[in-house]
C-alpha positions as CSV (number, residue, x, y, z in Angstrom):
1,M,136.5,112.8,108.3
2,N,138.7,110.5,110.7
3,A,137.5,108.7,113.7
4,H,139.6,111.1,116.0
5,R,138.1,114.3,114.5
6,L,134.6,112.8,115.0
7,H,135.3,111.9,118.5
8,A,136.7,115.4,119.2
9,L,133.5,117.0,117.6
10,A,131.2,114.6,119.6
11,A,133.1,115.3,123.0
12,A,132.6,119.1,122.4
13,A,128.9,118.7,121.7
14,A,128.4,116.4,124.6
15,L,130.4,118.8,126.8
16,A,128.4,121.8,125.7
17,A,125.3,120.2,126.0
18,A,126.1,118.6,129.7
19,C,127.2,122.0,130.8
20,A,124.3,124.0,129.3
21,M,121.6,121.6,130.6
22,T,122.7,120.0,133.8
23,G,125.4,122.2,135.3
24,T,127.1,119.2,136.3
25,P,131.1,118.5,135.9
26,A,131.7,117.7,132.3
27,L,134.5,115.4,131.0
28,A,137.2,116.8,128.8
29,A,137.9,115.2,125.7
30,G,140.6,113.2,127.1
31,G,138.1,111.5,129.4
32,H,139.0,113.3,132.7
33,A,136.9,115.8,134.5
34,H,138.2,119.4,134.9
35,D,139.5,120.1,138.3
36,G,137.2,120.4,141.1
37,H,134.2,122.1,140.1
38,G,130.8,121.5,141.2
39,S,127.6,122.4,139.7
40,A,127.9,125.6,137.3
41,P,126.4,129.0,138.3
42,A,123.3,130.0,136.8
43,K,124.8,133.0,135.0
44,L,128.1,134.8,134.1
45,A,129.4,137.0,136.6
46,L,132.8,138.8,137.4
47,D,135.2,137.7,140.0
48,H,134.5,140.2,142.7
49,G,134.4,143.0,140.3
50,K,137.2,141.6,138.3
51,K,137.7,139.5,135.0
52,W,138.4,135.8,135.4
53,S,142.1,134.6,134.8
54,T,142.7,132.8,131.6
55,D,145.6,130.7,130.1
56,D,147.2,130.7,126.8
57,T,145.2,127.7,125.6
58,L,142.0,129.6,126.3
59,R,143.1,132.7,124.8
60,S,144.2,131.1,121.7
61,G,141.3,128.9,121.2
62,M,139.1,131.9,121.8
63,D,141.0,133.9,119.3
64,R,140.5,131.0,116.6
65,I,136.9,130.8,117.4
66,R,136.6,134.6,117.0
67,G,138.2,134.5,113.7
68,L,136.0,131.7,112.4
69,V,132.9,133.4,113.5
70,E,133.4,137.1,112.7
71,P,134.2,137.0,108.9
72,Q,131.0,135.0,108.4
73,L,128.4,137.4,110.0
74,S,127.9,139.9,107.1
75,A,127.5,136.9,104.7
76,A,125.1,135.3,107.1
77,H,123.1,138.5,107.5
78,A,122.9,138.6,103.7
79,D,121.8,135.2,103.5
80,K,124.7,134.1,101.5
81,L,125.8,131.3,103.5
82,S,124.6,127.5,102.7
83,P,123.9,124.8,105.2
84,A,127.4,123.4,104.3
85,D,129.0,126.7,105.1
86,Y,127.2,126.8,108.3
87,A,128.0,123.2,109.2
88,S,131.7,123.7,108.2
89,V,132.2,126.7,110.5
90,A,130.3,124.9,113.4
91,A,132.6,121.7,113.1
92,K,135.7,124.1,113.2
93,V,134.4,125.8,116.2
94,E,133.4,122.5,118.0
95,N,137.1,121.4,117.3
96,E,138.4,124.4,118.8
97,V,136.2,124.0,122.0
98,A,137.3,120.5,122.2
99,G,141.0,121.7,122.3
100,I,140.1,124.3,125.0
101,V,138.3,121.8,127.3
102,A,140.9,119.2,126.8
103,N,143.9,121.7,127.5
104,C,143.1,124.6,129.4
105,K,143.7,124.7,133.1
106,L,141.6,127.3,135.1
107,E,140.9,127.5,138.7
108,P,137.6,125.8,139.5
109,K,135.4,129.2,139.8
110,A,136.7,130.5,136.5
111,D,136.2,127.1,135.0
112,A,132.6,127.0,136.1
113,M,132.2,130.6,134.4
114,L,133.8,129.0,131.4
115,H,131.3,126.3,131.1
116,L,128.6,128.8,130.9
117,V,130.2,130.4,127.9
118,I,131.0,127.0,126.3
119,G,127.2,125.9,126.7
120,N,126.3,128.9,124.7
121,I,128.8,128.3,121.9
122,G,127.5,124.6,121.8
123,A,123.9,125.7,121.5
124,G,125.0,128.1,118.7
125,T,127.0,125.5,116.8
126,E,123.9,123.1,117.1
127,A,121.7,125.6,115.5
128,M,124.2,126.2,112.8
129,A,124.5,122.6,112.1
130,G,121.0,122.2,111.8
131,K,120.3,120.2,114.9
132,D,118.3,122.7,116.6
133,R,114.8,123.1,114.7
134,K,114.0,126.0,117.2
135,A,116.8,128.3,115.9
136,T,118.0,129.3,112.2
137,P,121.8,128.5,111.4
138,T,122.1,132.4,111.3
139,Q,120.7,132.7,114.9
140,G,123.2,130.0,115.9
141,L,126.1,132.1,114.2
142,V,125.1,135.1,116.1
143,K,124.7,133.0,119.2
144,V,128.3,131.9,119.1
145,A,129.6,135.2,118.4
146,A,127.5,136.7,121.4
147,A,129.2,134.0,123.6
148,V,132.6,135.0,122.5
149,N,131.7,138.6,123.3
150,S,130.6,137.4,126.8
151,Y,133.8,135.6,127.2
152,G,135.7,138.9,126.5
153,R,133.5,140.8,129.1
154,Y,134.2,138.3,131.7
155,F,137.4,136.9,131.2
156,E,141.1,138.6,131.1
157,H,142.2,138.5,127.6
158,P,144.7,141.3,126.5
159,G,143.7,142.9,122.9
160,F,140.5,141.0,123.0
161,R,138.3,142.8,120.4
162,P,134.4,142.1,120.6
163,I,132.5,141.0,117.5
164,A,130.1,143.4,115.9
165,L,126.7,141.4,115.8
166,G,124.6,144.0,114.0
167,H,122.9,143.7,110.5
């Protein structure tokens, strides 16, 4: 794995951890803060009853994350994924998150809501990669899928299809 990819993964993990734990403005992979948001809200909410606006970068990245996670759920529930399988999916998801963080441009309140979703994705990838001893890799995969579904409930994304989470 090259140094640039390691840096992107580390940046995504650090961003997710920072957003999930502190609610402080996190740095994008390029080293600059997202535009003008303060502390993150405590939970996801709609924008006065409407879904938050998105951009092409966010929608494309979330589609790719969905495409990485959804096909793995049945194998995970059947206990057919190895630790290496989980780690591979986690790394690919983290790479997508890094791309979203570095390139998406949302208004500050939508950005703050997105950071809640990203924090949940980060917590899920940590479990998938075996870095969270309180959660199994399968629980981590389900957490990422649930975060993707939350994104779909709270953000405009024409054609978005929720991921079936069941066993």
